[in-house]
N, C-alpha and C positions, 0 to 999 in steps of 0.2 A: 496390467489392469489394477493390481494392488497399489502400485505406485501412484496411479491416477487418483484412486479413492483417498489415499493419504494426502495427496496434493490438494484435493478439494477440501478436506477437513482442515488442513493448515491454512488455506486461503480464507475460509469462513472464520476460523479462530483469529487470524490477523485482522480481519475486518471488524470483528467485535471489539478487539483490544484497541484498535484505532478509534472506534466510536467512543469508547470509554475515555481515551486520552483527549479527544476533541472537547469533551465536556470538562474534563479534569483541568485542562489548561486555562479555562475561564475562571477557575477557582483560585488561581495563583495571584490575584490582584494584591498589591498594586504593581506587580511586575508586568512589563509590556511584552510584546511578542518577541522582540530581539533578545531580551534578557531570559525569557523562558527557553528560547532556542539555545542560548549559550549554556544554561544549566543542563538542558537535556543532553547536549553533546558531551559536556564534561563528565556527566554521570554515566552515560550509556557506553562510551568508549571503554573505560576500564571494566565495566560489567561484561561487555562483549569479549574482551580479552580473557576474563575469567571463564566465560562460557566455552570459549575455544579450548582452554586448558582442560576443563572438566571433560569435554568431549574428545580430547586427544587430537584436536584439529589445528593446533598451532602450526603444524607443518604447512597448512594451506596458506597462512600468512607468510611464513618464511619462503615458501616456494614462489609466491608472487613477488616478493621483494628481490629474491635472487635472480628473477627473470630480467630485472633492470639492466644487468650486465650484457645479456645476450639479445635483448629486445629494447634498444634505445627508445623506440616509439612510446614505450610505457611511461617515460618521463613526461610526456605530454598527455597521454591517455589518462593516467591516474589522477592528476589534478583536475582534468575536465570532468571525470567521473565524480570526484568529490564535490565539485561545484554544482553539478546537476542534482546530486542527492541533497546537498545542503539547501538549495533553493526550495526543494519540495518539503523538507523538514521544517524550514523556516516559515513558509507560507501556511503550512498546516497549523502551526501554533500561533501565527500572527492573526489569522482570520477571526477566530471566536472573540478575542477581546476587543477587536476593532469593528464588530458588527458586519463582517463580510463572510460569515460562515455559509450562508445560502449561496453567495456568489462563487465561493471556492467549491462548494458541493456540486455546482453545475459543471465545473471542470472535471470532477471525479465521475460525473455521469457521462461526460464525453470521452473520458479516458478509455473505457473498454472498447469503444468504437475505433479509436485511433490505434489501440493495441491489436485489434482484429485486423485492421488495415495493414499494419506493419507485418503481422504474421503471414498474411496472404501475399503481400508484395515481396517480402524479403525471404520468406521460408517456404512459400508454396503451401501453407497449411489450408486445409479445407474444413468447412463447417458442416455439421450434420443438418438435416432439414429443420430440426427443432431449434438448433442454435441460429440458423439463418432467420427463422421466424422471430427469435428474440432480438436479433440485430435489427430487423425491420421495425419491430415495435418500438425499440429504444430510439432508433433513428427518427421516427415520427415525433417522439417526445422532444428530442433535442432540437429538431428543425422548428417545432412550434415555439420553443423558448427563444431561438434565434430570431424568428419572425416577430415575436412579441416584444423583445427588447430592441431588436434592430442590429445588435452586435453582441459580442461577449467580451468580458473584461480581460485585462492583462493577467489578472490573478487566475481566471479560469484557463487562459491559454497556457500559462506556465505548467499547470497540472496536466492538461490534455496532451500537450506536445512534449513536455520535458521528460515524463516518465518513460514513454516509448524510446526516446533517444538514449536514456540511461540504461534500460535493459538490453537494447540492441548493442550498445557499446560494450557492455559487460560480457555478453555472449560472444561478440566478435573477438575479444581479446582474452577470453577464458578467465575472467575474474568474477564470474557469477556464482560465488559461493560465500560462506560466512567469512572466510579470510579476506576476500576482496571487500566485503561490506565493512569489516573492521578497519581495513586500511583506509577506506574512504573517510571513516569517522576520525581516525588519527590525524589525517591531513586537515580536517576541519577544526582541530583543537585550538590553534592560535586565534582564529576568528571567534570561536566560542568563548575563549577566555577573555577576549576584548569585550564582548557583549555582556558577559556575566560579571566581570570584575571592574573593568576600567570604565565602560559606558553604562554600567549598571547603577542601581541606587546605592546610597551610602548605608552604613551599618544600622542606622536608626530605623530604617524600614523593616529590617528583619527583627529588631528588638520590639517594634510596635506590633508585629504580627508573628509571635513565636511559632504558630502552626506551620509557617513556611519551612521550618527546620525538619518537619516530617513530610510535608507535601512535595517538596523538591526531590528528595531521594525516591519517593514513590513514582514521580514522573520518570526517573531513570529506569526503574524496574519495568514499568509499563512499556516504555520505548523499546528496551532491549527485547522483551518478549514479543512485541508486535512485529518489529523488524526481522527478527530471526524467523518467525513463522512465515512472514511475507516472502523473504528471500528463498526459504526452503520450498515454498509453494511454487515460486517462479521457476525453480529447477525441475520440479516433479511434473509440471504440466506443459502442454503445448502453449505457445504464446497466445494463440487465439482464445483457447478455453480459459487460460489464466486471466486474460483481459475481460472476458464475459463475466467471470465470477467476481470481478471488481465491482459489479453493480450492487453487490450486497453492502459494500461500505458506504457509498453515498446515500443509500436509503437510511442507514443509521445516522449519518451526519446531518441529514435534513431533520430527523427527529431531535438531535441534539440542538440544532439551530433554533427549533421551535421552543425547546425547553429553556433556551437562553433568552427568549423574548423576541426573536425575530418573527416576522409574520409573512405568511404566504398569500399572495393575491389570488382571488378566486379563479382567474384565468390560468394560473400556474398549474392547476390540477390537470389541465390538458397537456402539460409537460410531464408531470410526475406520474400520472395515471398510466400512460403507455410504457414508461420505464419500469414502473413496479410490475406491470403485466409481464415484461421481459424477464424480470427476476422470477416470477411465478413459473414461467415456461422453463427456465433453466433448472429450477428446483424440481419441477415435475419430471424433466428428462433424467436428472440425477437419480431420483427415486426409481424411475422405470429401469434404468440401467442396473441399479443396485439389486432390484428384485430379480431381473433377468440373470444377473451374475450369480445370485444366491441359488436360484433354481437350477442353473447349469452345474453349479458345484455339487448340489444334492444329487443330481442325476449321475454325475461322474463317480460319486462315492457310494451310491446305493444301486447295485445291479438290478434289484427288484423294481425300483422306481423307474430305471431306464427301460426295463422290459415292458412295464405297464404303459410307459409313455409311447413306446413303439407300437 
């Protein structure tokens, strides 16, 4: 139970940090999405290595690489894992500067549903009645959006389908830890260097906007903290609950999109209303469980209270 509460806290923290980074990436003009992605990877990978060293977890990275000798399948699995993660990190930073933040946020709204489906089909995870109600409410919102638009974009599909594939792959091959995440980032470094240095702007851009010298390192710190919390939460929680808590993030991303000047059509409230209601239900269940757990702990520690309750 304590691990579950820790996982919930880490998931909410990750969502808040991702929301900050969504807004942050739009402040890095004139860099485009690919260049921002390149700098993010180049800065986050060494910071992640430093985090592993401080935590004493470098063994996780060494153990994963040493398995390449005994498990040749990892020569295929690890690059695929890196590509799946790279697509997600790229589109997250590409969307705000290109006016597609609301579009990608729809993919994040659909993501918890696909995560719940994966948990149910692959791991036999069951939902509580309140979680089931949240899924139903969120499903109504997503179905309304699909009916309103007639389809969903490739950007939304990458988010909604790519992340479940990524987490299932990591669990299947036991790389679902910070060492595996760090290895994914290290494998992305050649592509990141291409975007940041070779395909990126010339030096004059950085001289014309000196603030980029501070903003770019800040992006790396935000990225490392958010990803570390996200992966830690994915390990501490059942896949279904982890997916449902993902509704916190797109709510924040929609707020960021509106701050950046995108507009929500009046009929879209029929999409976001039921989804936000699902978030309220999940928060309410979390508070109820927290209160019940605290009451049970008090009864166990206080014999007088236990006798009175009896």
